[in-house]
N, C-alpha and C positions, 0 to 999 in steps of 0.2 A: 939253192933250192934243195929241200929235203924230201925224200920219198920214204914212205913206210914200206916194209917188206910185204910182198903180196904173193899168193900162190898162182898156178898156170891156167890161163884162159885167154882166148882171143877176144879182144875188145870189139864187140859187134857195133856198138855205138857208145858215145860218151855223153854223160850228163854231168856238166860242170856246175859245181855248187860253190859259190863264193860267199864267205861270211866273214865279217870283221871280227878279229880276235881282241879288239880293244875292250877294256873293262867298261862296264856301265858307269857313267859319271855325269856330272853336271855340265850342261852345255851353256857356255857363256854367250850372253847376248852380244850382238855385233854393234859397232858404232857407239861404243861407250868410251868415255874419257878415261885415261889411265889415272891411277892414284897419284897425286902430286908427289914430287920428290921431297926429301927431308928439308931442304933449304927453303923451298916455296911454302911448305907447310908451316915451318917455324915463323916465317914472315907473316903469314895469314893468322897464325895463333896470336902473335903479338898484337896485331891490329884488332882482332876480336876481343882480346883482353882489355884493350884501351877503351873499346866501345861498350862492352857488356860486363866487364869485371865489377864495376861498382854496383850494378843492378844485382848481380849474383850474390855479392857480399851482403846485400840488404835483404835478400830473400829469406824469409823467416820459416816458411814451411813448405810442404809439398805443393800446395796450390800456387804459391808464388813462383816456385821453380818450374812447375808445369806451364804457367803463363809465360815465363821467360823463354822456355824451350819452344813454345808455339810461335812466339814472336820471331825467334831466330829462324825457324823453319820457313816462315813467311818471307823473311828478308832474304834467305838463301834462294828462294824461288825467283827472285827478281834480279839475281846476279848473273854474270856471264856463265852460261852453261858449261860445265866441265872445268871451271876455274878452281884454283887452290882455295880462294876465299869461300867459294860455295861448298867445297868439300869440308873444310875445317868448320864452317858454321853449322853444317848439318851434323857433323861428328860431335861437336860440342853440345848441340841440342839433344842429341841422342844420349850423351853421357849425363846431362842434367836430368833428363826424364828418367833414366835408369836410377839415378840417385834418389829421385823423388818417389820411386816405386810405381811409376805410371807406365804400364805396359803399352797402352794404346798410343801415348805420345811418343814413347821410345821407338816403337815399331813404325810409326808414321815417319819419323826422321830416317829410319833405316830404309823404308820404302823409297823415299826421295833419293837416298844415296845409291841404292842398287839400280834405280832407273837411269842414273846419270854416270855412274862410275863403274869401272871394271873391278868389282869386289866379289868375293865368293858369297853368293846370295844366301844359300841355305845356312851355311856356317855362321854368317853374320846375323841372320834372324835368330838362330838358336842361341848363340852366345848372348845376344841382347836380352832374350827372354829369360835365360838362366840368371843373368846378372840382375835383371829387374826383380826377379822372384826373391832375391836376397834382401831387397830393400822394401818390399811390399809389406806394409804394417797394418793396413785396414782390411776389413773383410771385402770391401769393394775392390781394392787393389788386388787382393789374392784371387778373387773371382775372375778379374780381368786377365790375370796371368794364366789361370787354368783354361779359360775360354779361348785365349789366343794360341794356346799350345796345340790344340787339336789339329788345325790345318798344317801347322809347321811340322808336327810329328809325322803326319801323313806324307808330306812332301819329302821329308828326310828318308822315309822308308822307300818311297818310289825311286829315290836316287841311291839306294843301297847303303845309306848312312844309318845303319841300324843302331849302332852303339850310341850315337848322338840322339837318335829318335827315342831310345829307351830313357836316356837321361832327361830329355825334355818331358816325356810322359810321366816319369816318376816325380819330377819336380812339380809338374802341374797338378798331379794327384795330391801331393802334400799341400799345395796351395789351396786346392778345393776343400780339403779336410779342414784346413785352418780357417777357411771362410764359412765352414759349416754347410757347404754345398755338397751334401752327401750323394745326391743323385749324380752330379757331375763327377765327383770323385770315383764313384762306382764305374761310370762309363770309361773313365781314363784307366782305372785299374783293370778293367776287362780287356783293354787293348794290350796290356803288357805281356801276357803269355804269348799272344800271336807275334808281337814284335820280337820276342826272344826266340821263338821258333824260326822266324824268318832270318834272324841273325845266324842261327845255326845252319840253316839251309845255304845262306850266302857263303859262310865259311867253307862248307862242303864243296860248293861250286868253285871257290878259289883254290881249294886243295886239288880238285879235279883238274883245273886249268894248269896247275903246277906239274901234275903228273903228265899231262899232254904236251908239255914243253919238251919232255924227253921221248915220249911215245904218243904221237898224235892219234893213233888208232886204238889206244888202250880201251877195251870195251866198257869196263866199270866206270872209268872216268868220263867217257862220252855219255854214258847213261845219266850220271849225276849232273853233268853240265846241261844236258837236254831237259832233265827234270826241272832244274831251277828255272831255265829260260821259259819253258812252256807252262809249267804249273804255277810258278810263283810270279814271273814277270808277264806272262801271257804273250811272249815274243816267239811265236811259232816259226816265223821265217828264219830266225837265228837258231832256234832250238832243234828243229827237225833234222838238220844235217848231223847233229851230234847223235841223235837217236838212231840214225841210219848206220852208225858204227857202234851202237851201244850193246850192252849185255842183255837187255830185255828183249826176248825173241819177238813178242807180239808188237811192241812199240817199234822195233827195228823193221819188221815187215810192213807196218803201216807207214812209217817214214819213207821207206824205199818205194812204196806204192805211190805216195803223194809227190815225191820230188820231181818226177818227169812231167807232172801236170796231167791234165785230161782234156780231150777234145770232143768226146762223145758222152752222152748221158750214161751209157753203160760203164765207161771208165770212171766217171764221177761216182756212180753207185759203188763200184769196186773199192774206191778210196774210202768212201764212207763206211763200207762194210769192214774194212781193215781197222779203222779206228774204233768201230763199235765192238769188234772182236777183242781188241786190246783192252777196252773198258771192262769187259767181262771178268778180267783177272784183277781188277782194282776195286777199291771200296771208297765210299764217301765222296769227298770233293774231287778226288782224282778221277773216279769213275764218271762223275757228272761232267767234268771238264772234257774228258775224252769223247763222251757222247755228244757234247756240244760241237766238238771238232767234226765228228761224223755228220752232224746235222748241217754243218756248213756245206758239205758236198751233196748231201741228200737234197737240200733245198735248191741247189743249182741244177740238179738232175731232174727234179720233179716235173717242171713244165715240159720237158722233152721226152718223158717216158710214155710209152704206149700202155694201154690197159693190160692188166695181167698181175701175176703174183709179185713181181718185182715192184711194180708201182704200188701195190697194196702194202708191201713190207715197208717201203719208204714212207708212205702216208702214216702207218701205225707208229713207226719209230719217231717221226717228227712230232706226232701227237704226244708221245711219251716224253720227249725232250721238252715240249711246251709246258709240261707239268712242273718242271724245275723252276719256272718263273724267271728265267734268265734269258736275256736277248741273245739270239744266235749271231755270232760275228759275221761280218761280210768277208768273203774269201776274195783274194785277188783274181783277176781274170786269168792270170798266168803266174805261177809261182815265181817270185822275183829272183830266186836262186837257181831256177832251172834253165838249162840251155840245150834242149834237145835239138839234134840236127847239126851240132858242132862236132864234126867227125873228121877223121883223116881223109875221108873221101870228098868232103865238101870244102875243106879248108886245109890247104897244103902246109899252113903254119902249125897245125896240130900234129904233134909227134907222140907216139906211144911205144911202149915196149911190152912184150909178152910177160905176163905175171901169173902167179899161181892162185891168187885169191880173186874175188870178184870186185875189188875196189882198190884204189890207191889214194893216199892222202898226200897232198903237196902243200908245202907252206913256204911263203916268202914274206918276211917281215910280219906284218899284222894280218896278212891275207891267208886264209885257209881254203883249199880246194879239195873236194872229194870227187873222184872219178869212179863211176860204177858201170858195170856191163849188164847185159840182159839177164844173166843168171842171178844177179843180185835182186832182181825184181820178181 
C-alpha cells in the first residue's frame, strides 16, 4: 500500500473515496462463445468451401456475391450456436460482402458474429467498414459506407478509440464525396475537428495518469484527469475525486464540498453554490457543464427550501440553466464514493496516522482512496 506525503492535522473524520483506476475500455458481453481454435476453423473452412466454393466461383458481380453472402448468413443462423461452422460461415459471408463493396451486408454478418462470439466488437465493425470502403465502386455503395460510419465512429469515441474513430470518419467523408453526397460529407467533415480535439484530451488524460503512477496527489495531473472524466466523459463520480486533489482552486473547493454528500437542503444549496462559483471562472461549454452540475443540487434542494432569498436565488439560477436547453442530470441519493461516518471511533479496523496536510492518497492495485479531514472542506 502506498501513501502520499501529507502535512500535520488530526483527522476529525474520514471520507473514504474509492475509484477504479482501470482505463476506460470496451466491456465484453457475457455468455458468448469463444472464437474457434485454428484446427476447428480449418475443418469448417474446408466444409464451407466444398458447399459454397462453386457458387462463389460463378458469382459474376457484386449482386451475385451479395446474394451468396445473404444465403450464408441465413444458413449460419440455423446452425448450432457458437459452433466453428457458424463462426466460419459468418466470417466468410462478411468477407464476400466486403469484397462486393456492400457495407450493409458485411455489417449484417458482423452483427451476427458479435452477438454470438467473443470478438472485439468495435474494432471488428470499424475494420469491416474500412475494408468495405476500399471495394465500394458505385455511388450507392459509397453512400452506404458513409451512412454506416456515423454510429460506428460515435461508439468508437465513446470507448476512447479516437484514432480509429478518426480513420472511420475520414474514410466515410471520402466515400460521401465520391458518391456526390455533399451534405453528408460536410456533416462527417464537421465531426473531425471535435474527434481530434477529444483525441488530444484523452492523450493528456493518459499522460496525467502516468504522472500519478509516481505521485498520486500531483495537483496538475489530478486536475487534467478530472477535467477529462467530468467534461469529456460526463463521469462525475470518477472525476470529482481527482479534482479534490487538483490544481484548480475553485474546482477543488467544489469537489471537496460535494464528496461528503448532503443531508439537508442547506447543504445541497452549498454544493450547488460551489459548482456555480467554479463556473464563473470558465467559458463556453465548461461553464455550462459546471452550471448544470450546480443545477443538480439546486433542483434537489428546491422542494425543501423555505421562502426567502436563498430560495429565490435557486429559482433564478435554475431558470438560467433551463435556457441552455439541456437536461439536468439526476444526482444519486448519496454520492457512491462517499463514506461519511467511517471513522476510527465507529470502526476499530480503521487506522490512521497524524499528517501535515488535510488529505492522504492510498493506492492498492487498481483501487485509489482519498482520505480528507474537516479542514479540507
